[in-house]
DRENGUZA-954301 format. One record per residue (C-alpha): x, y, z; residue in three letters. Coordinates in steps of 0.001 Angstrom, whole numbers, plus 500000, padded with zeros to 6 digits. Each point is the difference from the previous one (the first is absolute). Layout:
N
XYZALA
...
***
This chain:
984
245825691889356498MET
501041503434501217ALA
497005500070502324ALA
500940496622501477ASP
503564501122500708SER
498686503096501757ASP
497781497845502217LEU
502942497760500935GLU
502159502977500947SER
497185501412502166GLU
499670496685501850VAL
503682500006501016PHE
499737503531501379GLU
497140499212502427ILE
500907500732503678THR
499222497181502447ASP
498023501664502791PHE
499664496724501961THR
503630500228501184THR
500032500737503796ALA
501479503294501151SER
502428500374502927GLU
497158501233502193TRP
497870496951499190GLU
502902497692500704ARG
500479501732503370PHE
496319499564500916VAL
500108496375498916SER
503122499373502081ARG
498353501483503115VAL
496994497705499468GLU
502345496988499681GLU
501671500831503304VAL
496624500344501738LEU
499016496601498602ASN
503287498438501127ASP
499446501310503538TRP
496385498736499951LYS
498540503413500762LEU
497073499496497616ILE
496413500174501216GLY
498661501027503382ASN
502118499655503110SER
497178498848502278ALA
500660497120502334GLY
502716501649502078LYS
499685500536503707LEU
499147503377501436SER
502982501939501296VAL
500546499833503762GLU
501045502980502081LYS
503727500648499689GLY
500468497308497365GLU
501643502396497546TYR
502852500415502519THR
500242496514501484SER
499194498075496808GLY
502361498921497238THR
500088501858496688TRP
500887498282496761GLY
501512501520496866GLU
500434498899496366LYS
501794501971497288THR
500421499715496240GLN
501490502259497340ASP
497967501258497050ILE
500880502410497191ASN
498156502797498251PHE
502081500205496813ALA
503530500641501362ASP
498772501252503373PHE
500329497516502874LYS
497403499632502766PHE
499745497887503126HIS
496590498562500771ILE
499673498904503636THR
497214498214501834HIS
499727500754503740TYR
497647497901502116PHE
499264499094503609LEU
500388496259500481LYS
496718498589501268GLN
498353496616500127GLU
496997499611497723ALA
496633500043501740GLU
498271496624500146LYS
496951500093497707GLU
496842498054500775ASP
498635500612496544GLY
500930501806496833LYS
496923502196500131ASP
501171501666503186LYS
501717502862498205HIS
497910502098497722GLU
501267500552496495GLU
499538503753500186ASP
501652500407503449ALA
502406502890500443PHE
503674499215499398PRO
502021499406503185LEU
501889503239499437ALA
496772502028500229MET
499055498202503212GLN
503449500740501440ASP
499527503733499354LEU
497425500147502786LEU
501639497489502380CYS
501075501579503311MET
502060497105501407ASN
503318501100498516ASN
500108503783499949ASP
503536501460500178PHE
501997496739499854PRO
503561500689501266PRO
501769497682497591ARG
498518499573496543ALA
500242501238496402HIS
498972503637499661CYS
496985499050497819LEU
498828497660502775VAL
500138502858502491ARG
498277502495497706TRP
497272497760498545TYR
499725497101502469GLY
500099497347497257ILE
501378496482500502ARG
500919499181496395GLU
501091502137497037PHE
502239500119496928VAL
502500502786499251VAL
501608500849496646ILE
503148502092500498SER
502855501107497726PRO
503112497825499897GLY
503131500655502027ALA
501815502144497440ASN
496948501449498265CYS
498792503559500293GLU
496880500850501987ALA
496582500353498338ILE
499493503752500297ILE
498032501169496930SER
496220499916500272GLU
499562498241496659SER
502207497080501045LYS
498171499725503300CYS
496647499874498232ASN
501310497419497519LEU
501064497709502858LEU
496702500472501818LEU
498155499132496796SER
502093496850499696SER
499159499052503569VAL
496286500607499444SER
499898497891496839ILE
502000497165501624SER
497657499883502987LEU
496916500061497769ALA
501294497297497640ASN
501201497658502747SER
497195500556502511GLY
502576500597502745CYS
498535501591503147GLN
503372500722501660VAL
500813503745499942PRO
502878500953497730MET
502211503083500440PHE
502510501825497851VAL
502891501846501640GLN
500360503475498498ILE
502212503037500616GLN
503360499611501787GLN
500331496939502206LYS
500726501961503180TRP
496554501644499717ARG
498215496624500265ARG
497278501061497602MET
497599497359498719TYR
496897499959497848ALA
497870496919499536GLY
496712498286499454GLU
497908497105501289CYS
497139498457498001GLN
497150497799501121GLY
496612498963498651PRO
498317503325499221GLY
502362502010502248VAL
503352501717499699ARG
502299501702502509THR
502471502660498904ASP
503083500545502168PHE
501264503570499793GLU
502708501927501808MET
501111503582500703VAL
503483500806501275HIS
501214503497500959LEU
502995501344501913ARG
498018502414502143LYS
496637499616501667VAL
497463502537498617PRO
498758502121502896SER
496325499291499283GLN
500645496225500225TYR
502192500042503115ASN
497195498617502187HIS
497197497469500026LEU
497341502490498881SER
501723500840496715GLY
500714496336499232LEU
496359499120500505LEU
499097502650497461ASP
502339498401497441ILE
498559496545500649PHE
496383501140499669LYS
500727501892496815ALA
501764497001498464LYS
497254497436500681ILE
497387502496498769GLY
497126498447501909CYS
496704501929499659THR
498116497991502610LEU
498654501884502960SER
500846499350502699PRO
503454498822498969LEU
500879496492501253PRO
502302500189503064PRO
503741500239499397ILE
502152497818502208ASN
503179501759501171ILE
503233498506501388ALA
502802502358501088ILE
503583499368501045ARG
502476502670501161PHE
503669499044500367THR
502370501795502388TYR
503765499522499921ILE
502289500133503049LEU
503674500538499187GLN
501421501700503100ASP
501470497659502624TRP
501942502663501907GLN
498346499141503290GLN
501594496547499953HIS
503537499103501003SER
502717499076497527TRP
499929496266499144PRO
503590499483501201GLN
501724500983503198GLN
502371502943499421PRO
503691499069499963PRO
501864500134503284ASP
503363501521499166PHE
501331499418503514ASP
500201496247499548THR
502542498205497871LEU
497553498382497572LEU
497131502475500296GLY
501043502593497436GLY
497841498477497276GLU
496245499964499499VAL
498681496812501566GLY
503467499329501410GLY
500023496949502250VAL
502697497903501623GLU
501680497307497979PHE
497956496856499840GLY
496673501702499293LYS
498797501008496564LEU
498324503411499661PRO
496389500029498940PHE
497320502451498944GLY
499412502949497706ALA
502001503230500020CYS
497036501892498573GLU
496246499894500396GLU
498809496853498144PRO
496367501224499878ILE
499794502996497674SER
496248500687500039GLU
496790498964501716LEU
496829500303497915HIS
496717500340501864LEU
496880499407497923ALA
496747501237501530THR
496953498577498235THR
496288500734499913TRP
498749496883498159PRO
496232500608499684HIS
498718503538499630LEU
497175501629498052THR
499745503481498596GLU
497860501402502804GLY
502005498598502937ILE
503323501746499503VAL
500925503561498991VAL
503275500721498219ASP
500266503168497944ASN
502341502948499537ASP
498795501591503256VAL
499468497196502483TYR
500728496287500403SER
498682497353502388ASP
502873497642499161LEU
502025500030503235ASP
502558497149500038PRO
499471499398503730LEU
496311499311499295GLN
500638497578497144ALA
498496496581500808PRO
502816498083498346HIS
503777500486500352TRP
502714498010498276SER
503770500430500013VAL
502843499056497725ARG
503708500754500376VAL
502481500903497333ARG
503474498745500753THR
503295501645499151ALA
501731498424497011GLU
503131498103501077ASN
500590501735503342PRO
503561499810501275GLN
500181497113502473CYS
503072499123502031LEU
500004496218499636LEU
499392500222496247GLY
502814502512499543ASP
502309497843502101LEU
499315496887497892LEU
500268501903496721THR
503376501540500859GLU
501300496658501238PHE
498829498216496855PHE
501812502532497813LYS
503307498740501426LEU
499440496665498222CYS
500769501676496673TYR
503252501675501087ARG
503203498495498613LYS
502734501633502095GLU
502197497928502296SER
500641501020503599THR
503434501388499129GLU
498603502032497104GLU
497234501402502178VAL
502238501032502873LEU
502685501302497624GLY
502894499782502430ARG
503536501049499149ARG
502066497366501733MET
503052499660497792THR
502476500623502820GLU
498093497886502473ASP
499760497090497566GLU
503792500099499569GLY
500527499944503734LYS
497531497180500438GLU
501687497950497277ASN
503346500418501766ASN
498411499009503310ASP
498477496880498492ILE
503177498939498175SER
502101500449503142SER
497363498136501992ALA
500163497046497624LEU
503794499949500063SER
500016500063503789LYS
497451497208500111LEU
502270497784497874THR
503164500755502043GLU
500575497474502775PRO
501376502573502457ALA
497210502535499809ALA
500333502622502709THR
496607501622499345VAL
497016498281501742PRO
497663498247497602ILE
496978501885501370SER
501485503258498745LYS
500013498635496447LEU
496395498780499885SER
497676501032497204VAL
497837501691502606SER
502898502164501141ASN
500829501044496465MET
496347500791499257MET
499781502232503059HIS
503210501765499070SER
498575500538496532ALA
496871501431501553ARG
502125502430502025LYS
501812501102496824HIS
496689500539498248ILE
498554502074502792ARG
503192501996500417ARG
500040501047496346HIS
496270500569499699ARG
498871503381501214ARG
496985500161502283THR
497848501917497527ASP
500724497417497272GLU
498657497087502026SER
496828498777498214PRO
498393498954503271LEU
500110502066503160ASN
502154498332502653THR
497337500199502713ASP
497394498492497695ILE
502418497283498887LEU
500737499077503605ASN
496276499932500782SER
499336497713497039VAL
502841497617500889LEU
498849499894503613LEU
496496499135498808TYR
501352497283497716LEU
502432498630502606PHE
498463500732503418PRO
502484497654501681ASP
502758502500499098ALA
498701502352502715ALA
501544497810502705VAL
503397498417500329GLU
500492497271497402LYS
500907496893501932SER
499500496586498486SER
497571498960502735ASP
498021503204499666ASN
499866499656496233SER
498738496463500318LYS
497380501040502530ASN
498882502872497782LYS
499474497657497097THR
498050497578502152ALA
497867502858501284GLN
499299501254496496SER
498982496531498862ASN
497702499453502991SER
498415503408499531SER
499458499125496366GLY
498130496836501026LYS
497907502002502452ALA
499119502477497265GLU
499190497122497679GLN
497503498607502514ASP
498490503434500632LYS
499855501426496483ASN
497990498071497370PRO
501746501923497202ASP
503472498872501103TYR
500148497230497368ASN
499130502378497182LEU
503672499950498973PHE
499551496397498842LEU
497446501106497404GLN
502094502950498841LEU
503441498329500226LYS
501324502899502035SER
501263499657503595ALA
498423499813503485PRO
498850503364501296SER
502364499754502990ASP
503079499119497933SER
503060502049499135LEU
499168499851496286THR
496561501484500564TYR
501421502797502176ARG
502691500674497407LEU
497338500398497298ALA
498136502549502123LEU
503179501949500713CYS
501153500045496378VAL
496561501181498905CYS
499838502801502584LEU
503598501072499407VAL
499320500187496262ASN
496842502057500517TYR
501012502369502776ASN
503766500041500409HIS
501886500252496728GLY
498663497665497336GLY
502283497714498025LEU
503301501179501536ARG
498683499546503524ALA
498820496480499138VAL
503439499110498603ALA
501656501425503128HIS
497720498053502338LEU
500521496768498071TRP
503780500376500128GLN
499924500542503763GLU
497634497044500388PHE
502370497649498145VAL
502964501256502050LEU
498074499262503191GLU
499278496467498788LEU
503683499421499244ARG
500948501311503421TYR
497595497556501618ARG
501347497103497959TRP
503589500798500879GLU
499218500410503695ASN
497519497130500445ASN
496966502154500814TYR
496689498478498966LEU
497755502133497799ILE
496951501182501915HIS
496505499384498594GLY
500523496781498044LEU
498432496648500816ALA
502425497192500690GLY
500566497025497747GLY
500688499741496267PRO
498766502632497523PRO
496227500029499609ASP
499358499487496285LEU
496492501432500418ARG
501478503460500600CYS
501633502436497599CYS
503567499342498842LEU
501546502836502025LEU
498493498580503197HIS
501419496590499091GLN
503456501533499521LYS
499879501633503422LEU
498868496724501568GLN
502859498219498260MET
502470502496501475LEU
498489499442503433ASN
500402496234499539CYS
503670500557499242CYS
500427502130503112ILE
498204497420502160GLU
502201497136498767ARG
503150502041500346LYS
499070500964503575ARG
499075496430500893ALA
503296498739498656ARG
501990502608501923ASP
498086499357503220GLU
500414496228499687ALA
503711500440499368ARG
500341502065503154LYS
497989497449501987ALA
502127497126498721LEU
503193501848500818ASP
498676500576503515GLY
499129496306500369ASN
503498498980498927LYS
501553502334502506GLU
497838498542502788ARG
500846496437498891GLU
503728500770500143ARG
499659501389503515LYS
497689497303501401VAL
501491496823498521SER
503561499578498868GLY
499863496229499333GLY
497687496988499952GLY
499729499665496257CYS
498551496515500154GLN
496963500944502055ASN
499324503260498209SER
499704498660496458SER
496169500126499744PRO
499779503348501800ALA
500790502377497105PRO
497286498454497862ASP
497332500269502679SER
501132503487500919ALA
499861501062496429THR
496503498580499523ALA
498721501572503200SER
501618503260499046GLY
498233499883496663ALA
496700499412501710ARG
500573502870502374GLU
500727502542497312VAL
497496498924497395SER
498299496614500485PRO
499093498335496737GLY
501622502713497894LYS
502908499883497599SER
503734500172500520TRP
500161503778499613ASP
498526500474503482SER
503352498794501396TRP
503485499505498638SER
503371498433500592ASP
503214501784500861SER
501949501927497386GLU
502432497203499235ASP
497086497675499132GLU
498034502499497852PHE
500149499115496316PHE
497892502511498083GLU
502987501997498767CYS
501932497061498543LEU
500048499878496228SER
500441496243499787ASP
498177498016502610GLN
501360496730498775GLY
503629501005500542GLU
499268501242503477ALA
498225496825501037GLU
502336497548498255ALA
502424499586502961PRO
497108499155502301HIS
498138497660497644ALA
501786496829501098GLU
499577500909503623GLY
496306500569499509GLU
499575496620498304LYS
501869498205502714GLU
498159501675502837GLY
496672500297498290SER
498485497133501980LYS
501239501232503311GLY
499297503750499934LYS
496712501797499256ALA
499601503753499501GLU
497149502430499392GLY
497119497986501452ARG
496684501722500699LEU
497724497255501416HIS
499052496332499340PRO
497576499399497160TYR
496771498139500865ASN
501803497285502050ASN
501549498624496805MET
503335498236499898THR
502576499720497254LEU
499565497057497637LEU
503568498662500493ASN
500220500549503758SER
497933500480503103THR
500942503672500333GLU
497053502460500016PRO
499429502011496853LEU
500614503682500772TYR
498680503077498231VAL
503051502069499052PRO
500487503716500377ILE
499863501259496418THR
500494503236498148GLN
496912501952499089GLU
499374500586496283PRO
501222503359498789ALA
497266502680500137PRO
499256501531496612MET
498170503018498619THR
497696499744496994GLU
502552501458497579ASP
502604497426501085LEU
497466497206499589LEU
499152501260496534GLU
503681500245499122GLU
500605496465501262GLN
497051498692497992SER
501376501610496848GLU
503420498416500560VAL
498490496570500524LEU
497759500384496956ALA
502975500919497811LYS
501679496672500766LEU
497592498386497552GLY
498563496491499910THR
503117498072498989SER
501358497241502261ALA
502979502104501011GLU
497822503068500682GLY
497543497948502034THR
502828498481502044HIS
501565503411500624LEU
496620501452500991ARG
499497497170502495ALA
503448500599501523ARG
499275503726500369MET
496729499262501744GLN
501500497354502310SER
502396502241501946ALA
497642500041502968CYS
499494496211499718LEU
503764499392500082LEU
500388502202503068SER
497233498099501807ASP
501594496656499108MET
503353501075501422GLU
498301501192503192SER
498098496706500233PHE
503203497954499620LYS
501664502046502736ALA
497066499550502393ALA
499529496262499236ASN
503358498180499635PRO
499687496774498058GLY
496775501006498238CYS
499028499051496465VAL
497952501726497288LEU
496887498103501075GLU
500241501576503459ASP
500189503473498486PHE
496996499325497739VAL
497938498750502967ARG
500457503407501644TRP
500166502327496994TYR
497435498424497639SER
498053497202501741PRO
497868499311496927ARG
503084498830498140ASP
500604497197502521TYR
497545497142499421VAL
499410497544502831GLU
498215496641499806GLU
499508496943502159GLU
501851496862498922VAL
500506496543501538VAL
503580499141500880ASP
501661496587500021GLU
498635499192503427ARG
496448500799498956GLY
499742503255501914ASN
498473503099498520LYS
502487502837499795VAL
499852503452498468VAL
502408500489497159LYS
500574503307498242GLY
501646501188496836GLU
500366503156497928LEU
497210500966497633SER
500213499351496273ALA
501051503569499163ARG
502892499787502440MET
501311496896498205LYS
500150501628496570ILE
503586499909498715PRO
501720503354500376GLY
497551501188502681ASN
501118503366501400MET
499372498940503605TRP
502325497006499690VAL
502688502103498353GLU
499697502716502653ALA
500171497436502828TRP
503196498520498611GLU
501676503412499709THR
498717501331503361ALA
502674500183502730ARG
499472499555503700VAL
499797503693500855THR
497737501665502576PRO
498164503129498949ALA
502283502268502018ARG
503016498835497970ARG
498322500226496593GLN
500303502743497500ARG
497094502391500464ARG
497041499549497668LEU
499153503632500662PHE
502918502434499884ASP
498556502898501987ASP
502981502268499294THR
499691499600496262LYS
496208500343500023GLU
500069503083502223ALA
502459501744497694GLU
497823499094497010LYS
496967501522501693VAL
501842503172500987LEU
501363500383496480HIS
496525499477498552TYR
498608502720502252LEU
502861502417499349ALA
499579499940496200VAL
496240500640500091GLN
499013503258498320LYS
497324502191501602PRO
497597498817497294ALA
500791496358500828ASP
499431500707503676LEU
496657501609499186THR
498887496971498003ARG
500992497717502866HIS
498074502083502528LEU
496944500732497846LEU
498005496988501326PRO
500665501147503571CYS
498864503553499260ILE
496804498807498316LEU
499497497679502972HIS
500377502988502356ALA
497652502126497888ALA
497276497319500070ILE
500356499672503780LEU
499766503780500350LYS
496856500115497867LEU
498475497187502075LYS
500827501862503190GLU
498476503260498785GLU
496937498275498503GLU
499381498264503314LEU
499643503424501611VAL
497639501382497338GLU
498111496736499275ASP
499364500306496253ILE
498637496693498595PRO
500889500804496382SER
503630500740500916VAL
500220496840502113LYS
498900497927497021LYS
502384501828497684THR
502926499366502376ILE
499247496263499965GLN
499955499998496204GLN
503212502052499890ALA
501747497523502312THR
499131497121497667SER
501173502008497006GLN
503275500924501724ALA
500624496325500752SER
499867499229496266LYS
502168502988499077LEU
502765499516502587LEU
500554496238499923HIS
501600499781496530PRO
503752500579500063HIS
499821502674497287ASN
497404502583500970HIS
497745501701497463ASP
500689503621500959TYR
497252501408497824LYS
497416497941501878LYS
501654500891503300LEU
499645503676499152GLU
496290499470499345ASP
499772498156503310PHE
501575502941501846ILE
497395502254498386ASN
497308497716501457GLN
501520500399503473LEU
500028503774499504MET
496320499926499045ALA
499193498106503219MET
501931502548502039GLU
498026502767498320THR
496670498348500872VAL
501050499608503643ILE
501099503650500206THR
496671501064498501ARG
498165497979502632ALA
502130501572502719ARG
499333503482498637SER
496240499426499865LEU
499933498553503505LYS
501816503065501269ALA
497464502277498332LYS
496987498045501246PHE
501317499477503528ALA
497341500103502696ILE
500160503123502139SER
499649499947503757GLU
496395501246499951GLY
498687497182497810GLU
498742496648501177LYS
502230496960499873GLY
497298497911498321GLU
500581501894496747ASP
503556498699499688THR
499033496826498147GLY
497801501897497567GLU
502774502500499232LEU
502580497230499475GLU
497648498238497596LYS
499406503296498202PHE
503754500653499580VAL
500603496442498823SER
497247500364497387SER
501495503277498750LEU
503174498146499032LEU
498278497188498132GLU
496837501481498500GLU
499646502835497470PRO
497387501771502099GLU
498788499417503550VAL
496632500969501438VAL
500189502066503202VAL
497558498427502436ILE
497833502686501544GLY
501168502567497411ALA
501141503216501695GLY
498634498937503390GLN
501880496695500320GLY
503427499518501634PRO
501915499992496694ALA
497891502879498665GLY
500802502104503077SER
503725499482499491ILE
499745500852496284ILE
498042503139500856HIS
502682501014502482ARG
502741499398497425LEU
498267502331497536PHE
499426502663502661VAL
503677499975501002ASN
501123500145496384ALA
497625502901499284GLN
501333502021502888ARG
503606499301499030ALA
499317500915496358ALA
497851503122500518LEU
501395501639503117LEU
503710499737499300SER
499903501907496685PRO
497944502738501678LEU
502606500403502692ASP
502802500198497465GLU
498307502331497548ASP
498236502388502363LEU
502377499945502948GLY
499015499833503660PRO
498568503550500112ASP
497725499585496976ARG
498622496592500897LYS
496201500208499679PRO
498120499472503202SER
497921496839500224GLY
501708498467496982ALA
500447496673501746SER
496246499676500473ASN
499344500353496247LYS
502187497136498892VAL
497727497326498432PRO
500376496428501175ASP
500458498709496462PHE
501688501499496940PRO
498043500543496816SER
499147496697498344ALA
502701498830497606ALA
497378498202497940GLY
496220500000499829ARG
498055497250498280GLU
496248500295499437ILE
497935497202498489LEU
496514500735498627LEU
497603497220498955ARG
496390499783498890THR
497715498038497737CYS
497870502030497536VAL
498392499481496560PRO
502195501323497248ARG
499926501483497393PRO
496174500349500090ALA
497613499975502968PRO
498425496799498687TYR
503356498228499604SER
501078497235502328LYS
501436501168503359ALA
503744499407499758LEU
502994500510502373PRO
501918503292499802GLN
503280500670501846ARG
502448502889500392LEU
503288499670501913PHE
501680503330500841CYS
503611500485501148VAL
501012503430501349LEU
503663500550500871MET
502305502974500167ARG
501250499515496445GLU
497456497611498527GLU
496314500034499188PHE
498504496822498558ARG
496459498999499103LEU
499411496381499016ALA
496433499464498846GLY
498066496924498956ALA
496718500976498370PHE
497566497313498806SER
497323500447497344SER
497164497908498577ASP
500631499077496361THR
496530498509499506SER
497741502780501239PHE
501539503347499334PHE
***
């Protein structure tokens, strides 16, 4: 029994050696990933790689995370996307064919690709897998860990049959050190790497590197199979001293020229303030050499860059160079986030002045209400008080405290209001406006981009709003920032008030009602101009009518019976003369017949109501012209079209406010009725005008003119058997409680000139001026932002047209569509707008780079004109491609210019220090003749390839490759050495 218990205890203490270790789990996980990515088996069936395909083709990438115990790794599959080769039969590819990676080692179609993964450049492979430490994991530095990972890779490849090379990233990431392996049927390639800070002297040339390569492959065959050599030397040009500064130097003698890129108001600055091209890299390549053709050792070298058969160039651009348009937009956009009001920004101390102004206003109001006022009314106008306030402000503000220089302010205001340069007469102001509108139409016909403001909801490029945006932007950038903007805006609003008070039209605004397709600020300015136009028309008509009355008194003192129809015809003809077919505001009655200031229209018209009813059939007023030869239904009198009031013009915010008020009335019967009454003010006015123009008319007559569809006519047979046309109101007009019937019954016989105004221009003008006066600088900036972006897009189009860059042209079109979506909503997304401004800045940078390159590759007088097209194509390619081949190498037109650039830079770099250090007396004779054309190569890349049996002479001949990088502070050898695993 004791023996049995001992056996049982021994059984429970047995260790289970079948449990997988962390290392085995890691290997298994790698195999699973390779299976998931379908990298098992041979990779035959893919097309051969074309020349340059590594650069022009598309590279794919897949990544997964795997763990080795608690240590995290990323496993990534890189591959060139290719279409599979069409197979005629499955026996086409041999089972024991080399893996694709081994074939790529010897391929010469894609040596030195300018844009690819470093392993692609060093080994020339099109597909590989990399295992690298996770983001926050330490680097694999110890040799034992490196070997453990390589063992894992080897086992995974062997177990899965994967023929794709697999690498492990070791050492610190910045060193870009990799070790890896590729396995095929009976063959294996080991990828090894050496990385040093300094180049050993014995390996600083081709001869020493060949010795390393021969020693590594260990081939004992005699003679040794030929080694193919490809060499690339890279030279860097950084000195652009021989070229002019990208911007014109400031002209301090002119008013607006004291800034870099300073231009007159109305033009945005453009271009870089520093060199946008930091470096030019020239790569000279010898693609196919053998060991006996070229000599390069520690004593002598045949590798002269001018004799290289292949030249290619790439440019390195400056990161975020300072550009004027980008800075202008950025500074302007920053104002959107400011919260100060105009008064807070200007910080004026006006306590005493405010007291005086309050006294002036109170006394003005008291004098206005006194019947025996001795002070002329003109002295008490709002305009007069505003100008006196302006005088007080300027008197108490010292010159050095003024945010905006007086000369600059006057220049800006003169640019905004060019009609202020001449005497402001009403005729001249009217002519100026007409001229501005006609010039705008001419520009619209000439410029295809004129209607761009419709897409961006900004303002026409010849409008006051657009010019104001440019001025505010330039003043903010060059002439004082936020305080100068507040100062300019205050002066701008004062000028608008002055024009309203004195009946001067605002220059640079199209006539008619506010254009709802434009920005709100432009609509407000148009509304103010509408008010000024109606006020002027009313005043002019009043003067004309007074003059007519005076002439009538002088010419005819009697004859009332014969002159009864004359006033009506005179009035109608007068209306046609001033504004044919337009509303009542284009003419007016005398002061004693003007009713817009009466608080109760009914009381004022009550004494005349009976008289109107009695004489309604005998007297007609406010006729425009007969309507389609129609007659009234109850008489034989012609039906006349009346002179009516125009609907009140409205801006989009007023329309929105009106819609909200109407929506709040609800859907109840009372709310619906009230809503209908509010919307029928214009209808009621037209009915009253119609009654005045057509005495004895009925509702059916009005409907025949105003809404013909609501009057239904049909043929009927009368008592005598004759067919006659009989008409009646439509069904909707007969509904009980119809608003049209109710309005017709309440409408009085009143011509438009005697009616209360539908549009109170005085009230609306004051509302607009108040709205403008309370705008903060940030509000102003938000209003003008669409105009500034509009101007920036036009400037980019203008500059791109000069340089002709297809990629920028396409980007501008896309940006315009994007801006249309960003600017049309009422509430702008300022984060997206900031990103959009960054896009505009990037386009400006590309254009300045193109301009810089064109200046550097300009054709000199001695060269032929036929090379111009080739040079322009070369410069255009430099901007869009990572590396551009120089046609003709050093002997072609572009190569000659590049050679000259290097020669000039060498002389500037080598001779100037000699002069400074040695002085003029110690300058060595003949030094200028010893200056080399090119500096020492910044980087040398040497690629060695061959195919030899390894490891034994009887082994299969396999590809061997060594890529060498020699730089001032880097020495790298990346070797791929294949060996036969069957015959060794």
